[in-house]
Structure formats: structure tokens, C-alpha cells
N, C-alpha and C positions, 0 to 999 in steps of 0.2 A: 436514374440520373436526375440532373437539374431539369428542369424544366424551364424554370422561371427563376431570374435575381432582381430584384430592386437595391438602389444602394440610392441612399440620398444624404446630400451635406457630408461627402466623404471627398477631400481635399476641393479638386475643384470641378468635381460632379454634384450639380445645383440635384438634379431631381432623374436616373434614369434607370428602366426597366431594360433587362436584358431576356429579351423570347430565347433560347436554345433549345437544341434541336437533338435528336442522338447521333453520333458521328462525327463528323468534325466539324467544330465551330470555333472562327477566324476571329480574333479584332485585331483591326486594323486603325489608323489614327496617325494626325501628325504630329511630330515633336511637341510634345507639350500639351497634349489633348487626355490624359487623363487617362491612356489604357494601365499601367498602373495603377492608377487608383482602382480597377476592377477587380487586378489581383490582390490587394492590398486588402479590399472590403472582405473579399472571398476565406482569404487569410481569417478576418477578424469573425465572419462568419463559423469558422471552423475551430476557436478557442486561441486563437491567437493571443500576446497578452495587449489590454489597451492601450494607444498611445490617441491621448487627448488632441495633440498633433496633425492628426487623421481628420479632427471634424473641422469642416468648410469654415471661412472665414466668416463671421457675423451670421451664422448660425448656432441655434443653440446644443441642440445635438448630433450625433451623426447615427444613421439608421442602418441596416444592409438586411434584406430578408431574402429570404429561397424558398424555394416551394421543390424538393425533393417526389419523385417519384419511387418505390420500391416495392418487390415483390414482397409476399408475406411470407414472414419468416426469415428475412434479413437480418442481420446481428444488427444491424442500425433501430429498425422496426422494435425488434425486439429491447436494445436500451433503452428509446424511447418510450418504451409502454413500462418500464422499471421505473422511467421517472415523472407518470404519469399524464403522459402527451397522450392528446389526441391525433387521430388519423382515419381518412378515410377512403378505403381502396387503396394502401400504400401510400397517399400523398401525405405527405409530412412536410408541414413548412414551422422550418428553424429561423429564428430574428436575432437582432444582438445590436443593440445601443450605447452609443456612449456618448454622454455630457460633455462639454468645453470644457468643464472642471476633472475629468477625467475617469467618474464615475461610471462604472459600464452592469448592463443586465442582460440577459439573456433568456431566449425562449425556446421550445420547444412544444408544437404541438399544441401553441397556445396555452401552453404555461410554464408560468419561471420558473426556472431552473439554474441552476448554476453555471459559473464559462466551465465549467470542467467537463460539463455532460457533451459541450458542441464539440471539446476536441477528443473527447472518447468516439462520439459520434462520426469526425471528422476523418478518425485513422480506418473506419472502417465506410465511408462513401467516397474521399479526393484522396488524388498522390498529388501533391504538388511539387512542379520540377523547375528550380530557375538558376541564374547562374551562380546562383551560393553551390547547388545542390554539384553543379563540377567539381569545385573544392573539394566537394566531401570527398572524392574521388584517391584526394591524396592523400586520404587517411585508412591506414593498414585495417583497420576495423570496419570501416566502408564494405571493402572485398569482400571480406568476409562476410557480411550480414545480404553481398546480392547474394553469394555464391550459395549462401543459406537459401534465401527467397527462394531461387531457381531450384534449388534440390525438393523443393515440396512437401509434403507431409513425411517424407521417410525421412528425410535429412536432423526435421524441425523434431522429431521422435526421439531421434537416436540422439541431438544437442540438448534436448530436454533432460531424458535420463541422465547423461553424462553431470548436467546439473544437478537434478537431484542426489545422484551420488557423491557427485564434489561436494555439497554441501554435507550431507553425513557425514564423508570421508575427516572433514574438517571439522567436523563440529567431535565427533571420536579422538581423534588424533592432539585436539584441544585438553577433552577430558581427561587422558590418555597421560596427556605431558604434565598438566597438573597435578592429577593424584601423583602421578611416578617422582612427581618432584617436593611434594607434600609429605614424603615417607618417614622421613627424618621427626618431621616436628608433630605429626601425625601419632609417633611410636610415642611422644614425648607423651603427650595431650591422652593419649591413653593409657598410661600408666598413671597421670594425675588423675585422671577420672576414676580409674580401678580405683587408685587408696582411700580417693572420697567419699568411695560407695561402698567399702567395705564399711571405713567408718561408722558413716551411717547406719549400715547396714548391723554392727557388731552394738550398737544403743537404741536400736530399733522403736524409734520413736513412733508413739500413736497420736492418729489425727485428735488434735486440742487435748493434748495428754498437759502439758507447761502448763493452759491456764488449771485445769485441775489441783497439776500437785502446790499451785501455787496458792492456792486457797485451802489446802491440807495442808499447806506447811504454815499458816499462820494460826489455823486453828490447835497443831499442835504445839507449838511453840509458844502458846497461850494458853494453854488446856487451864493451869490454876485458877489464875485469873478469869476465864470464865466462867467453872465454877462453882469460882465463890460465887460471881455475881448472879448465877442462876440459882446459888442455894438460898443467896438474899431474897430474892424474886421471889421463889417459892414461898419463904417464910414469912410475907408481906400478904402473900396472898390468901396463906395454906394455916399459915402459924407453924413451930418449930417444935414437933414431937419431942425430941430432945434436951429440951431446955427447962432451967429447974423452972422457973416461971416463966408458968405462959405470957404473953407479950399478947397483942389485940392485932386483930389480922384483917384482910379485907373481907373474910366471908363473913366471920362471924360480924365483923360490923354490917355487912350487908343483912345479915338474918336478923341481928337486932333492928334496922330499919324497915323491914318488913312484916314486923311483928308490930311494928308501931302504927303502919298505916291500913294493918289488916282488918281494923274495926271500925274504923272509919271511911274505908273503901268501899265497906256492905253499903255506903247512905248518899256515897257523889261518887256521879261516875267519873270528873275531872280527877277523884284523889283514886279512884280505883286504876284508871290511864296510867297514871304514875305508878303505882303498884306492878303490873304489868310490865312495864320499861326495868324496873327495879329489879321484877323474875328473871331479866331478859339480862340484865350485868349481871346478876348470882349465876346463869350458864355460861356465857364469857369467861367469870375468874376459873369457875369450876376448869371447863375446859383448858384455859391456860395455865393454869399450876399440873395439868396434864400434862401439859404438852412440853413444860420445863423440868417435869419431872423423867420425862422420857430422853430430853435431851442431855440431862445429869448422868442418865446412866451410857450416852451415846460415848460424851465426851469423859475420854480417859487417860492416864499420864502413861504416855509410850514412846517412852525414848530409843526406847532401838527403830521401830514405826516413822519417828522424826526423823532419825538420825540415815536413814533407807530414803527418806522422802527428798533430803535437803542433798544426799548425794547423786539422787536420780535427777535434780533440778541443776544440779552443775554438771552434770554429763549433756543433759538438755541442751544448758548454756554454752556450749561448749560449738554445739552443731548449728544453732541460731548465729552466733558471735562470725561467723564463717559461708554457711550458707543463707542465711533468710532472717527475716525479725520476730518471727514466730516458727512454733516446729510446722503447722499447717505447711509454710513456705520455704521450710525444710523439705520435707516429703514433696513439695509438687516441685523441685528444685530433681533435686531425688529421680524423677520421673524423666524428664527434661534431659538429664545427663544421662540416663541408662542406655534413652534412644541415641544421643550424642554416639554414643561407646557403642552402641548395634552398628551403627553406620560407620565409624571409623572399622573397627573390628573388621568390615565383610569391603569395607577398601581393598584390601590388598586381592582380596577374590574378583572385585570387581576391574581391579589392570589387569588382571589374566585374561577375561572377558572382553574388557575392551581391547586388547595384544590381541585377541585371537579374531575380534571384529574389526580390526583395524587392514588384519591381511587378507579377509574376505572382503572387504571392503575395496582395498585398492587393485588387491586381482579383479573386482568388477569393473569399478571404473579403468583400469588400465584395457579392459577387455570392449567396454562400452567409447570409450575414446577412440581404439584402434578402430573400432566398427564403425566409427564415425567418420575419422577420415579416409576409409578406406568406400565410404558414401560420398566425401565429397572429392577425392579427385574424380569419381566415375561420374557427374554432377559435374568439375571440369570438364572434361574433357568434352564431353556434350553442349555444356556451356560455351566453351570456349566454338567451337564448330556452327555453330548459330550463331554466336558474335560476330564472326567471321563473315559468314556467310548472308548474314544482313550489313555488313560492313560492304559488302560486294556490289551493294543494290544505294549505298550511300557515295558515289565515286570515290571508293577507297577500296578497290578490288586488288590491289597488292598488299594490303593490311589484313595481318593475322595476329589474330586474339590467341593468350596461351593463359593459361590461369596454373599460379604454380599451388600448388597445397604443400608445406613441411611443415612435418612436427620439430615443435624447439627442444631441442637438446637441452641437456644440463643434471651436471653433474651431481647434484641436487635432487634430479628429480625422479621420480615412479620410473623404477624400471619394467621393460619391455620383454618380453617371449626374445629377440633378438639379442640382448646383453644388452643393448644400450638405455639411456637414463632421458624420459622427457619431463618436460615441466605441463602440468596440466591443469588450468584455470576452468570454468564453470561453462565456458564454450565449450570447453576441449584441449587441445594437445598442439591446435596447428595455427599456420602463419599465414596468411591466403595474401595473394598478390594477383591482380590481375596484370598482364602484358602487353605491351601490344610491338608489334614492329612492324613502323606505318608504310613501311616502303622495302620490298623486296630487297634480301639480302641483308638490312639492317638486324641489330641482334635487339631482342623484345628486350624493351624496358618498360618502369612503369608506365600506366596507362595515361598516369597523369604530367609525365615526363615527357614522354613520347610524340603524345598529340600535342599540336598548334590548337587555339583558340578554336577555330572553325573544325577543325578536328575530334575535337575532345567533346562540341556540341555534339555530334553526330553517332560518336562512339556513347556519348549519354541516350542519346536516339534507338540508338541498338539494340544497348543492354536495358531497357523501357521496354522494348516492343519484344524481344526474349525474353524476359520476364515475367510477362504479363500473360503472355501464351503458352499453350501445350502444341506439340505436332509436327511439322512440317517447318523448318526456318524461316520461311516463306510467313509466315504469320498468320497462315487463312484458319487455323485449329482455334479450337475452341476456347475461353479468357482461363487461364490458371486461376481453380480454386482459391480463394482468400486476396487476391487483387481486389481494387477498389473499382469501380464503375463508372468514374469518373479520373482524368483523366488532366492535369492542369501544365502548360508551359509556357514558360515566361520567356520569349524570344531566345530558348533552346538554339535559336537556327542566326546565334549574332556569330559572327567571324561567316558564317558561309555567303557564297554566292554561286553565278550561274547555272552549271547544269548538277554543283552538287547542291543547291538551292531545293533546284528541281526534285532530285531525288529525295531530302527531308520530307518534306511534299508528301512526294508518294508515300515515303514510309510511314508518317505520319497518318495520312490517308489509310493504310494497310491495320495500323492500331486501331484506329477511329472505325474498325470494322467488328471490333470485342469489346469495344467500350464507346465511351462519350466520352470526346478529350475538344479540350478546350486549349487554343494556342493563340497566345501575344505575341506579333508577328510586323517586321518591317518589310519583309517580303513578299513582293508579289507574284512569286514563283511557290511560295508556299498556302497564300493566301485563295491562289488559283484551285487549289482541291477541297475546297472547303464545303460542306452541306450547306451550314449556315455560314454567309458574311456578317459579320457586324464592325458596322463604321462609328469611332469615337467621335461626335465633331466638337470642335471649341470657337465657342464665340467669344467675342469682347465688346461690351458697349462703351470702353472707355477705362471704367472706374472697374468693372467687375467681370471677370474673364470665367466664364461657366460653361462645362460639357454635356454631352449629352451622350444615346447609344444609339443607334437604329439600324434595323435590318438590309440589307444594300440583295438586290437582286436584277438581273435583266439590264439596261441602259444604266443604273446608277452604280452596278458591281463594276462593270466594264470602265467605269469613270472612273471608279477608285482604286480600279487595278493599273489604270494609266497615270494615276496620279502618282501610285506611286514606285513606279516604275524612273521617275525621274522625268516625263512627258508634261505637255498640261490637260488636265483630265478632261480635255472636250475636244483635244485636236485629233485629229484623222488617222494621222500617223500613231499614236498613242489608243487610240482607241481600235485600231487595225493590232497592232501588238497584242495589246489585253485578251480582244479575241481567237488570235492565234493561240499565245499561254491557255487559256481553258482549254480552245479543243484538243490540245495535247495535253494537259491534264486527264479528260477524259477519256481520251487515248491510251493515255498511261493505266489508268484504274481498269480500263476494262481490259485490259493485257496483262496485267497484272500478278495475276497467277499463272499463265505462261510464259513471262519473261521469268521469275524467278526461278 
């Protein structure tokens, strides 16, 4: 529950602190005093979109801060822990600021957090109901959500199973249709890939083969000139043993040079060093001559080998023109193509598998949707009875609520065992509508059409009381698991008066036995049931209008109730009427269980 709220710089509210209590907290005040700003401030605290228009004129920023008391292990505390928040014994402080320029900041447990975290916490903390929520009942989706929430874990679990099966069924159907529709194109691609791979396999290229063959082709094509060049170089180094007249060669000249230096090298170290270097040159020349001799032995004139190499290069060139710049790229392409071909060849098998899986999923989905329909219909019967009983305590004793759960039939839907075909969505196959017969003998109509403004307010309250509690229709049983600990009603009693207003107050008090309830009201009959009565006061110094909030009790509370009933706050008649109203509320509280 919220134990305290501070609102500063929001609308007409300069700085106000709301000390809240368990049970029913009622907020009253004159028109324009700023009651709605309290609800707006709470909305900001729960992560609603920031509106700089809410910042009080002349203020730099608006601040809303709330202190929440929660049991250890509550989902909101666990989410706050994930955000790095600090709290003590379940007391969590959350805050929201908005600057005049529209910039917004959120804090959870003393730590800065994204505004989205406040929204996540809000879903676990508060359910806010206002006039806009009544219009929500005009939407069919809302009817189904109300029923599913009432149905509890059983209905929610079935709905989640239907959603999961529906997602899997849609994915399998989409893949099956895609593969089946691509069968012709797939066949053409298979033929093309098969021919290409067969062509590559016939040539059987080896990694790097094109580079090696290019070098060999160059060597074989120029074998004559290569042998001539190597022979001349060898002759210059070592001499030509077949020459008629020996010509000077490098080895002989080096030998002659060494002979010239041999005697002098004994008497001069520098000359000896030069002789050593000349010896190294002689060794290098000898080695180079040997290598040239070996090269001449390797370089052969082989026209047949040259023809083979050129033919092989031509075959590889055909592949590189189609599949890659090099043989290595051709091999990479062939590996990818083989993998793709394998996938295509198994696609037909995949189509058959998907066809069988679709049959299984369709059967499972239809069965789960049928179970969900049955569970909803069972919940609808109980829900309708409870809401009808609740309305009997809200001056609508003749009203009867009916909840229709009908499966959507469609020719292109999925077949039921009965032979009917239904269209199944993620939430199931059902259209849900809450109907109301407001008077005896009246035909049931959609609740948003059958109820007047005041009646619709009471219907909303009855739906919340029934939806938030389990057990007897009088609402005395425990709060339904998963419902938030705090409910906020913003003038849900609009259009209600007289005895009906007292009934509304009594049922709000009944709901407050299981949860904290905060109500903004203009009716004294509702305010009389408050466990804590807060009043928004407006002051005007002629230049600036501001409001604050105080807790009233005793004589102050009597004066506020008297004011709300249209009399003078201090008139004896008004105070007597207020006192009588409080006594009546206390009596109804005490006898509520018996009266139910």
C-alpha cells in the first residue's frame, strides 16, 4: 500500500503531503481545488507520459514522490531490486520529476531509473479507474480481459497455451506454404546447382593449381631460350668444354687473381683479407655453376607436357569464368553450392514433415482453444452470478448480468470435432460480451449500451469488487491472487446520487477490506465510509491560486460532509445531517455481512 504521497508543483498544487492509510481513503474538495491533480500526479508516479503542462505556473519542475509498504518477495520489490533500488523492510520510495521544458526523471529506491521501470512497478502496485475506464467496456477485447482476469490462473494458463500453440502453428503454416509454393523454382535451382557441381567435379581442380600451372606453362613455353641463357651463363662461369678454342671464364680469372695475391697476402694483413674475400667469391661461383648445371638438366623440351598444361589451364579457365576469379574461389563456391543443394534436396522432406506437424498442431490448437472456451464459459456463469449479486447491493436489485462466450465461426477456420469451423487467434476462438438487463423483463444488451451513466459507474465498481476478490459474492473473502494492493477510483460515482450513492460507498468500503482504496469523490454519501478522509483546500491571494491537502476528522470532517451536501459547512442542520450520515455508514459497515 501507499503510506504517503508528496506532490509539489503539479497544477494548482504548490506543495502537499497525503498521509494515506490502509482501507478506504477518500479525497474531496471544492470544484477546481485540484483533486484531479492528485490522480494526475499518481499517474506520473506510475510511469505515464510526461506532460510539461502539469508543471505549476512559475515552478521550475513538478515532483511526485510516493512511499510504498510491501511484503518481502512482492513482485514490485523484486523488480525494484533488479533496478538496483534500496529499500528497508519492504518500504520503497519512488519519485518522478518533470521540468518546465518537459524533461522527465525517475528514481526508484534512491537510484535513477528509466521511466519504464515506474510503469512496470505500477502494474504490480495500482489499478486506476476513472471515467475513461467506463468507455473501455465499449470494446469487446475489454470484456474478454475482464472475464479472463476473473477466471484466474486456470484460464490464464489455458490462454497462454493457446497463444503458444497458435504462434507455433502460424510459423509452421507459413514455412509450409513458402516451401510448397517454391517447389517449381526449387526444382530449377536443383538442376542448375547439380549441373554446375558436376562440371566442377569433372575438372576436379586442386587448391592453388591454377597458379602452379601458370608458372609451369611459362617455363615449358620458353624452354629453348631458358636453356640457352643458362648454358651461356654456365660457360661464362666455368668455360665450355666443347668449345674449339677455350674462352676466358670467371673461374679461371678468379684462380689467376688468387695466384697473384697469394705471395703478397703473406706479408700484408689487408691484402690477406682481400684474398679471403676472393676465395669466398670463388666458392659462390662454383656453387652457382653447379646450380646452373642442375637447372639445365631440369629444363627439358616437352611439347606433350606443354600441351597438357595448356589444356588443363583452359579447362580451369572455364570454371573461373563462371564460379570465381581463382581456383580456390571456385572450390569455395562449390562447397557453398553443395550445402545449398543439400538443403534444397531435403526441402521436400521438410514439406512432408511440416505437413504432418501442422496436422498435430492444428489438433492441439483446436483442443486447447475448446478447453479455453469451456473454462471461460464456466467462469462466465460464476462471474455473471457474482456481479448480479453485487449490483443488488448497489440499488440495482432488478439488474441481471449475463456473460456470453461464443466461438467465432468462419468457413476458412479450423475444424472442430462437431464439424463447425472456428477462427482461432492468440487469445482463443471466443468473442466475449458482458450483457446487462438493467430492469426486470428487459432484454440483455451490451453493458455499455444498457447502463446509464450512473448505472455504468456502479457496474464498473461491481466488476472490480468481484474481479478482485474470491469467495462469497459479498466480497468478504481474500483478495484474488495477482490483483494490485491499491485501487484508485477517480469520480467513479459520477451520475450517482441518493440511496445508490450510499450503496456505492458501502461497496467501496467492502473492496477496501481486501485492498487499499483511494477514491476521488464529490458525494458525501461515499465520503462517509472513509477510513481516512483527505480534503483538497484551495486558496487564492488574488494573483496565485494554490491548493494543499489535509486529513480531516471529528468536527472538521463533519463540516466537510456538510459542505458536500450543499449546506453551509457550519450550519446546525448541515452538521446534524452529516452526523446522521456517518452513523448510517457505520451501521452499514457493521451489518454488511449480515445484510449480504
